[in-house]
C-alpha positions as CSV (number, residue, x, y, z in Angstrom):
1,M,-128.5,-30.4,-134.8
2,A,-130.2,-33.7,-133.9
3,W,-128.4,-35.8,-131.2
4,D,-130.9,-38.5,-130.0
5,V,-134.2,-40.1,-130.6
6,L,-136.0,-40.8,-127.3
7,L,-139.4,-42.1,-128.5
8,R,-140.9,-43.4,-131.8
9,P,-144.5,-44.6,-132.1
10,E,-143.6,-47.9,-133.6
11,H,-140.8,-48.6,-131.1
12,G,-142.0,-46.9,-128.0
13,D,-139.5,-45.4,-125.4
14,V,-136.0,-46.3,-126.6
15,R,-134.0,-44.5,-123.8
16,A,-133.1,-47.9,-122.2
17,R,-131.6,-49.3,-125.4
18,P,-127.9,-49.1,-126.2
19,Y,-127.0,-45.9,-128.0
20,D,-126.5,-47.6,-131.3
21,D,-130.2,-48.4,-131.5
22,P,-131.7,-44.9,-131.1
23,L,-128.9,-43.6,-133.3
24,A,-130.0,-45.9,-136.1
25,L,-133.6,-44.8,-135.6
26,L,-132.5,-41.2,-135.8
27,V,-130.6,-41.8,-139.1
28,D,-133.7,-43.6,-140.5
29,L,-135.9,-40.7,-139.5
30,V,-133.7,-38.1,-141.1
31,Q,-133.6,-40.1,-144.3
32,E,-137.3,-40.9,-144.3
33,Y,-138.3,-37.3,-144.1
34,D,-135.4,-36.0,-146.3
35,V,-134.4,-33.6,-143.5
36,Q,-132.2,-30.7,-144.8
37,P,-130.1,-28.0,-143.1
38,P,-130.4,-26.1,-140.9
39,L,-131.6,-29.4,-139.3
40,Q,-128.9,-32.0,-139.6
41,L,-127.2,-35.0,-137.9
42,V,-124.2,-34.3,-135.7
43,P,-121.1,-35.8,-137.4
44,L,-120.0,-38.9,-135.5
45,T,-117.7,-41.9,-135.7
46,D,-116.5,-45.0,-133.9
47,D,-113.1,-45.0,-135.7
48,P,-110.3,-43.8,-133.3
49,T,-108.3,-42.5,-136.3
50,V,-111.1,-40.3,-137.5
51,A,-111.8,-39.0,-134.0
52,M,-108.1,-38.1,-133.6
53,T,-108.2,-36.3,-137.0
54,W,-111.2,-34.3,-135.9
55,H,-109.6,-33.4,-132.6
56,Q,-106.5,-32.1,-134.4
57,Q,-108.1,-30.3,-137.3
58,L,-111.5,-28.9,-136.2
59,P,-110.1,-26.1,-134.0
60,E,-109.2,-24.3,-137.3
61,Q,-112.9,-24.1,-137.9
62,G,-113.7,-22.6,-134.5
63,I,-114.9,-25.9,-133.0
64,E,-113.7,-26.5,-129.5
65,G,-113.4,-30.3,-129.5
66,I,-115.3,-33.5,-129.5
67,V,-117.5,-35.5,-127.1
68,A,-117.6,-39.3,-126.6
69,K,-119.6,-42.0,-124.9
70,P,-119.7,-45.9,-125.0
71,A,-121.8,-47.1,-127.9
72,T,-123.5,-49.6,-125.6
73,S,-124.7,-47.1,-123.0
74,D,-128.3,-46.2,-122.6
75,Y,-129.8,-42.7,-122.5
76,K,-129.5,-40.7,-119.2
77,S,-130.4,-37.1,-118.6
78,G,-127.7,-34.7,-117.7
79,R,-124.1,-34.6,-118.8
80,I,-123.0,-38.1,-119.7
81,W,-120.9,-37.3,-122.8
82,K,-117.2,-36.8,-122.1
83,K,-115.9,-33.6,-123.5
84,I,-112.4,-33.6,-125.0
85,R,-111.5,-29.9,-125.7
86,H,-108.6,-28.9,-127.9
87,A,-106.1,-27.0,-125.7
88,E,-102.4,-26.3,-125.5
89,T,-100.1,-26.2,-122.5
90,V,-98.6,-22.9,-121.6
91,E,-97.0,-21.1,-118.6
92,A,-99.0,-18.2,-117.1
93,D,-98.3,-15.7,-114.4
94,V,-100.7,-15.7,-111.5
95,V,-102.1,-12.2,-110.9
96,G,-104.9,-13.0,-108.5
97,Y,-107.5,-15.5,-107.3
98,A,-111.2,-15.9,-106.7
99,G,-112.6,-17.2,-103.4
100,P,-110.9,-17.2,-100.0
101,A,-107.1,-16.9,-99.9
102,A,-106.9,-19.9,-97.7
103,R,-108.7,-22.1,-100.3
104,P,-108.8,-20.3,-103.6
105,R,-111.6,-21.4,-106.0
106,A,-109.9,-20.3,-109.2
107,L,-106.9,-18.3,-110.3
108,A,-106.6,-15.2,-112.4
109,V,-103.7,-15.8,-114.8
110,R,-102.0,-13.7,-117.5
111,L,-101.7,-15.7,-120.6
112,P,-98.8,-15.3,-123.1
113,A,-100.9,-13.0,-125.3
114,G,-101.5,-10.7,-122.3
115,R,-105.1,-11.6,-121.7
116,I,-106.1,-12.1,-118.0
117,A,-108.6,-14.9,-117.5
118,L,-110.1,-16.8,-114.6
119,S,-109.3,-20.5,-114.6
120,Q,-111.7,-23.4,-114.1
121,S,-112.2,-24.5,-110.5
122,L,-109.0,-25.7,-108.9
123,K,-108.7,-29.2,-107.6
124,A,-108.4,-29.3,-103.8
125,P,-104.7,-30.5,-103.5
126,L,-103.6,-27.8,-106.0
127,A,-105.7,-25.1,-104.2
128,A,-104.0,-26.0,-100.9
129,Q,-100.5,-25.7,-102.5
130,I,-101.2,-22.4,-104.0
131,A,-102.8,-21.0,-100.9
132,V,-99.3,-21.0,-99.2
133,H,-98.3,-18.2,-101.6
134,F,-101.4,-16.1,-101.0
135,A,-101.0,-16.4,-97.2
136,A,-97.5,-14.8,-97.5
137,S,-98.5,-12.1,-99.9
138,G,-100.6,-10.0,-97.5
139,P,-103.7,-7.9,-98.1
140,S,-105.1,-7.8,-101.6
141,R,-107.1,-5.4,-103.8
142,T,-110.0,-6.3,-106.1
143,A,-109.7,-6.2,-109.9
144,R,-111.7,-7.5,-112.8
145,T,-111.0,-9.3,-116.1
146,R,-112.2,-7.9,-119.4
147,A,-115.2,-10.1,-119.1
148,G,-116.1,-8.5,-115.8
149,E,-115.1,-11.3,-113.5
150,A,-113.9,-10.2,-110.1
151,Y,-110.7,-11.4,-108.5
152,A,-108.3,-10.5,-105.7
153,K,-104.9,-9.3,-106.8
154,T,-101.8,-11.0,-105.5
155,A,-98.1,-10.3,-105.4
156,P,-96.1,-11.4,-108.5
157,G,-93.8,-14.4,-108.6
158,L,-96.2,-17.4,-108.9
159,V,-96.2,-19.2,-112.2
160,V,-98.5,-22.1,-113.2
161,E,-98.9,-24.4,-116.1
162,V,-102.3,-24.2,-117.7
163,L,-104.3,-25.8,-120.5
164,A,-105.5,-22.8,-122.4
165,G,-108.3,-23.5,-124.9
166,T,-107.4,-22.5,-128.5
167,T,-110.9,-21.8,-129.7
168,R,-113.5,-19.1,-129.1
169,H,-114.4,-20.4,-125.6
170,A,-110.8,-20.2,-124.4
171,V,-111.3,-22.4,-121.3
172,V,-108.2,-22.2,-118.9
173,T,-107.4,-25.1,-116.6
174,V,-104.5,-25.0,-114.2
175,T,-102.6,-28.2,-114.1
176,R,-99.6,-27.5,-111.8
177,L,-97.3,-25.0,-110.2
178,R,-94.2,-24.0,-112.1
179,S,-92.6,-21.4,-109.8
180,P,-88.8,-21.6,-110.0
181,F,-88.1,-20.6,-106.4
182,Q,-89.3,-21.6,-103.0
183,Y,-92.6,-23.0,-104.3
184,A,-90.9,-25.4,-106.7
185,G,-90.9,-28.2,-104.0
186,L,-94.7,-28.0,-103.9
187,C,-95.2,-28.8,-107.5
188,G,-97.3,-31.9,-108.1
189,A,-97.0,-34.4,-110.9
190,G,-97.3,-33.0,-114.4
191,H,-100.3,-33.3,-116.6
192,H,-99.8,-36.2,-119.0
193,G,-102.8,-35.6,-121.2
194,A,-104.9,-38.5,-119.9
195,D,-108.0,-37.1,-121.5
196,R,-106.4,-37.1,-125.0
197,G,-105.4,-39.8,-127.4
198,L,-107.6,-42.8,-128.2
199,V,-109.7,-42.5,-125.1
200,M,-111.8,-40.0,-127.1
201,A,-113.1,-42.7,-129.4
202,G,-111.8,-46.1,-128.3
203,K,-113.2,-49.4,-129.5
204,G,-116.9,-49.5,-128.8
205,A,-117.2,-45.7,-128.3
206,I,-118.9,-43.0,-130.3
207,A,-117.3,-39.6,-130.8
208,K,-118.9,-36.5,-132.1
209,A,-117.7,-33.0,-133.1
210,A,-118.6,-30.8,-130.2
């Protein structure tokens, strides 16, 4: 797939131009040379409605989501596209953690289907809240997920809300505590889906299928 044009002889280095300009050059290049699959342009749009439709329907084809950036931004190396993955919110039992008990880096959670997975890195406030439970659970034993990722087992009773990817990558992100007993008072504000909606392809933005 072709994402960007960085340099063309007749235009020179175009990395400092707004993204719309090198995108137009890329389209011209593909048409000029009649480029055919497996080389192809990445589908893109600046229409929020189209972007929303992609986000809702593409997971059925095994595509994890879309990416977006301002159409007026120039080229920068590194990760400048914002990823908006398709995910659903579910409750999961915490079965362990990675990192020190006093500041866990990630959680091992059992998802509704029974799969145990390590979460993405925890945000500092959430890690501090969860560490209270681990401090009270005593010594732990080491276990591994099916993928071979090691984690320290912990006593049952802790439940969290997670965003669990619905596609082949199945990324798991912990959003808050959901324990019904003494840890309920530690629960932070719920996740309100700030990364979803029209932010994925607002006016003046370009969205692509990831």
